[in-house]
N, C-alpha and C positions, 0 to 999 in steps of 0.2 A: 419438497416444499412447493406449495401452490404459488404461482407468481403474484396472486392477489392477496397473499397472506399479510396481515397487519402485524408489525413487529414493534413492541414498545421500545422506548429509548433505552431503558435499563437492560432489556433482553438483547438489544443490538450491541450494547457495550459488552455484555457477557460473551456473545458470539465472537466479537472481535478481540476479546481479551484486553480491553482498554478501560479507562475510568469513564464515569459519566461526564466528568468535566471535559474530557477529550471529545466526546460526542457533541457536547454543547458547542465546542470550538468548531467542529466540522459543520454544524448547522450554521453558525455565524459566518463561516467562510464559504457557504453554499456548496459544500462538498456533498451534502445529501439534503433531500427535500423532506421537510416535516409536514404532517397533516394533523388536523384536529377532528376528533370524533364528536358525536352529539353531546358528550359530557365535557367537551373542551380538553380532553386528554390527548396528548401528542402521540403520534405513531408514524412509522415508516411503512411503505409498501415494498414488499420483497423485490418485485421486478425492477423497481427504481434504484435498488442497491446492488444490482448485478455486476457493477464494476468492481465491487469488493470481492476478492477471491473467496473469502469464507462463505459469503452469501451465494456466489456463483456455484460453489461446490455443493451447497445444500439444494439449490434449484436443479442441479444436474447430478444428483447422487446415485450411487449404485448399491445402496444399503440392502434393499430387498434382494437383488440379484446375488449379492455376495453371501447373504444369509442362507441361501439354499444350496450352495456348493458343499459337496460331501467329500470326506477323505477317501483316497484311493485304497487305503488299507488302514489297519489299526496302527496309529502312531503312538509311541510310548513317550512318557515324560517323567521327570523328577522335579519336585518343587522344594526349594529351600526357603526358610523364614516364612512358612505358610500362613501364620496368623490364624484368623478366624475363617479363612476360606474364600475370600472374594476373588482373588486371582485364580486359585485352584478350581473353583466352581466354573468360572468363565472358560478356562482352558479345557476343563472336562466337557463342558457343553459344546465346545468347538470340535470335539471328537477325539481328544487325546486320552490315553489310558495311563493314569498315574501309577507308577511302580513304587514310588516312595514320596512321602511328604515329611519334611523335617521341621520341627518347631520346638522351641525351648519352653514356652509358656504352657503350663499344665491346663489352664482353663481353655486356651485356644485348641489344644490337642483334644480335650474332651468334647469341644464343639465339633471338630472335624469328625471324630468317631461317632458322635451321637447322630450326625446327619448322614454320614457315609461309613457305616460300620465295616465295610469290606475294604476301605482304603488302608494302605500300609502306612500308618502314621507312627513316626518314631519321635518320641519326646526325649530330647537329649540336647546337650550343648553340641553345636555343629563341630567344634574342635575334636569331639570324640568319635566322629563318624568317619569310617573308612569307606570311600566310594569305589575302590578298585574292583569289587565284585561286579560292578555295572559296566565295566569297560566294554565298549563296543555294543552295548545292548540297549542304548537309550537314544531316541531321536532328539528330544528337546529337553533342555534344562532351563528352569525359570527360577527367579528369586527376586524379592524386593529387599535387598540388603539394607540394614539400618545405616543411616548416613552418619558415620562417625568422622571425627576430625582426622585427616591424614597428616602424617609427619613427613617432612622432607629433609632427610639426613644428608642427602647428596643431590646430584644433578641428573642422575640417570633416569629417574622417574619410572622405574620398572617394577617387575614382579616382587623383588625382594623388599622394595621400599613400601609396600602395602602391608607388610607384616604388622600384626597387632590390630588390624582393622577387620571387620567382618567381610569386606569386599575380598580380602585375601582368601578367606575360606570359600567364598563362591568361586574364585579363580582356581583354588586347589581342586574343587569338585570338577570344574571343567577339565582341568589337566588330567585328573584320574579317570574321568568317564569318557572324555572325548566325544561329546554329543555332536550331532551334525549341526545343530543350531542352539544357541542359548540366548535367553532374553532376560534382561535385568530392568527393574523399574525403581524410580526414586523420586524425590522431590525436585521440582523445577529449579530450586536454588542451587542444586549441585553443579549446574553449569557455571555459576559465578563464584562458587566456593573457593576461597583462597586465591582470588583474582584469576580463576580459570585453571590453576595448576592441578587441582584435584581431578578434573575431567581429563586433563592431559595425561595424568598418571594412569587413570583407568584405561584410556585409549592405548597407552604404551603397553600395559599389561595384556590387553586383549590381543595386540599384535604379537607379543612374545609367545602367547599361548597358541598361535597359529590360526587365528581367526580374522576374518575381514568384517570390520564394523560398518554397518549401515549408518549413515549420518544420523546421530541421535535427534529425536524429535519430541517436543512437548505436546502432548495431546490433551485437549480440554474436554473433560467428561461430558459437558453439556452438549457437545456435538455428536455424542455417541449414545443417544437414547437414555441419558442419565439426568435426573432433575437436580443437578448439583454443579457448582462452578469449580470443582476440584481440577487441578492440573497435575499431570504426572509426566516425568521424563522417562522415555522408553529407549532402551538400548538393545539392539538386535545384532547379533554377530553370527556369521556363517563360516564354517570350517573352510580353510583355504583350498582344500582339494575339491570343494563343491562350489564355492562362490563364483568362479568364472562362468559357470554354466547355467546360472539362474538369475532371476531379477525379482527382488522382493518389492512388493507393492503395499504401501500403507493402507489401512482399511478406509473405505469410504465413510464419509460422515453421514449421519442420519438426516432426513429431510425435515424433521420437526424439532422444536424446542420443547423439552419437558419441564414442567413446573411442579411446585408443591401440590397443586391441585391434581396433577396426574399421579403423584405419589400417594396422596391421601384418599382419593376417591376412585370408584370404578371407572374404567376408561381404557385408554390405549395401553397403559403399562400393566394394570392389574384388573382382574375381573370382579373385584369386590372392594368395598371401602376398607381402609386400614383397620385391622383388628385392634381391640383394646389390649393394652399391655402395661406392664409396670414402667415406672419412670421417676425421675427425680422431682422434687417439689421445691418451691421457693419458700424461704422464711417469710413471715407476714410483712416485715419491713421492706423486703425486696419486692414482694408482690405489689405493694402499694405504689412503688416507683414504676414498675413495669406496666401497670395499668394505665399510666399516663402516656405511654409510648404508642403511637398509632401504627397500623400495619405498614411494614416496610421502613419504619423509623428507627431512631437511635437516640443517644443522649442529647443530641442537639434539639430534639423536640421537647425536652423537659424544661420546666421553669428553671431559670438560672440558679436560684437558691438550692433547689432540689438536686440539680445536676452537680453542683459543687459538693454538696453533702454526700452524694452517692459515689462520686468519682474520687473524692479526696485529692491526693497529690497528683493523680493522673490528669485532673482538669487543667492544670497549668503546663502540662507537657506538650511538646509539639506533635505534629502529625494529625491525621484525621480522627483517630481513635474510634472509627465507625463500628468496631466490634463491641463497644461498650453499650449496655442497655439496648441491644439490637433485637428488634422484632422482625421476623422474616415476613415475606410477602407471598400470599397464596398463588399469585399469577407470575411469579418469577422462580427461577431455580434457587435452591438453598445455597447459602454460603458454604464453603468447604467445612465439612464436619470435623470436629475435634474429638478428643477422648472424653469430653464431658460437655453436655449441652448448657450447663449453667456456670461456666467459668466467667468471671467478671470481665475479663479482657476480650473474650470471644463468645459473647452471649448468643444463644440460639433459641430464642423464645418462639413459641407457636404463633402463627400469624394472627389467629383470632382469639384463642383462649390464652389467658395469662398464666402460662406454665412452661417449663422446659419441654422439649420434644421427648416423646416416650421411646423406649427401646425399639418397638416395632416401626415407629415413624422414622427413626434413625436408619433402621435396616432397609426400609423402602427407599429412602433417599439414596442409599448405596445400591439399590436395585437387587437386594437379596430377595429370594422367593419367601412367601409367608411361612412355608413349612421348614425353613432353615432356622433351627433353634440355637440359641447361644447359652453356653454354660458359665457357671461362676457367679460371683456377686453382681449386683447391679452395676457397680463401677467397672468390673471386669467385662461385662457385656458391652457397655458403651465404648470401652477401650478397644475391644476387638472390632467393633463395627467402624469406629472412627478411624482406625489405622488401615482399614481394608482398601483394596483397589475396588472401585465400583464394578459389580459383576458384569453389567452390560458393556462397560469399557473393556474389561478383560476378555469378554466373549468376542468383541470386535477384533481385538488384537489377536486372539487365538485363532479366529477364522482366517485372518491374513497370514499367520504363520502356517496354518494348515494348508492353505493354497500354495504357499512356498514349498511345503513338503510334497504336494502333488506334482509340482514342477520337478523337484529333485528326483522323485520316483520315475518320472517320465523321461528323464534325460540320462539317468545313471542307474546302473544295476543296484538294487537294494541289497544292503548287507545285513539288514535286520529283517527277519522273516515275518510273514504275515501273522503267524502264530508263534510269537517268541516263547522260548522255554523260560517260564517264570518259576521253575521249581527250585532254583537256588534261593538260599535264605540269607540275605543281607540283614541289617547293615549297622545295627547298634554294636559298637565296640565296647565290650565289657570283659576286661581281663583276657583279651585275646580271643574271645568267643563271639561269633556273629550270631545274632538272632533276629527273627522277624518273619513275616509272611506276606506274600503278595497274592491278592485275590481279585476276581472280576468285580469292578465297582457296580453298585446298583444305581440306576438313574432315577433320582427322585425330583429332578428339576422340572417344575411345571410352569413357573412364571418367574420373572417378568416376561412379557411377550417380546418378540423381536420388533 
């Protein structure tokens, strides 16, 4: 980031992960100095915010240097709960060779195979998968396990008490494979779920499995070359026989803030404007309401009578309700994408046109390349994209993990060969017979740019 960069108040709030009201309080308390441009719009100067650690990190980032580090050898990986491929694509771009991707949803599996036909995609319930054929043959295991409610039958908070949750299946895979490192991602709210007992259970399980957990961190996608405010909790654990000899370093933040303008038009992220694509439409009654909302606005910008009619019972509820009748802003990052751009409580209206975001616009906000195609119905496509880890965020994490493996290889004899024998045929368990195939993946990833 250039020290003279102008930062809008809303973008500063997004960088800091706080509300706009908090920024206004900081201004009132002279914690930061605000300026006015020729149109009387308020802004900050980056160099004057250097006392904030997030801005300092952006001013002194190592994004470019980290992006050119290459793996010392071919590192292997398995991904669980692969979805439409956001995490898998980022990890692949960081230099990992996927031996297996498991996903239950047929549309998501079709998407993975359409784009990467040589990937070993296994469509099956994870409960049916036997991972033991991969014992000692995998460097990295990843997975964004669905956040189910945990039950606490006792007080031990260990491996047995996670039975019935999909985290248990991820833990079982770790136990059967014994990867050198595993990485799990989830929603930020997992940290507070059940007054913190859920994350304590997970930490206990990781310890029981024989792994050292790096202190979990919430990463804000907007800091990693993604035009979106999505936050993800990242857990990285290193096998105990390796952990004392290495030092994991979280990825550097990017020096720029990406906005919807970067997503939709030719520039730093993409080399062409967003392609036309299918998308949801508003019924005429809703379109009339949304036309009244200005760029960056929401229900509070509607005439009171229309707001009450549109929101019905929600109008009287507490809270900001800022997702209702929400129109995005072209010069800010998108709100976190949901599984549908036209849900009433979490509206994602195009900044300028009065319509929901299209599939391709959704994909670009998640930093998928334009040649990554999604399979299934329109709603299935939105769901796959909305549930994904942003590709650029996954790529940044993948690069950090790849550098960790470079460390591991430099201080410890490698037990996985440079050219692993991939002739064995895992992993779908069907009446006691394993079937599947592992091939060299093709690299079709061309953008977004670093």
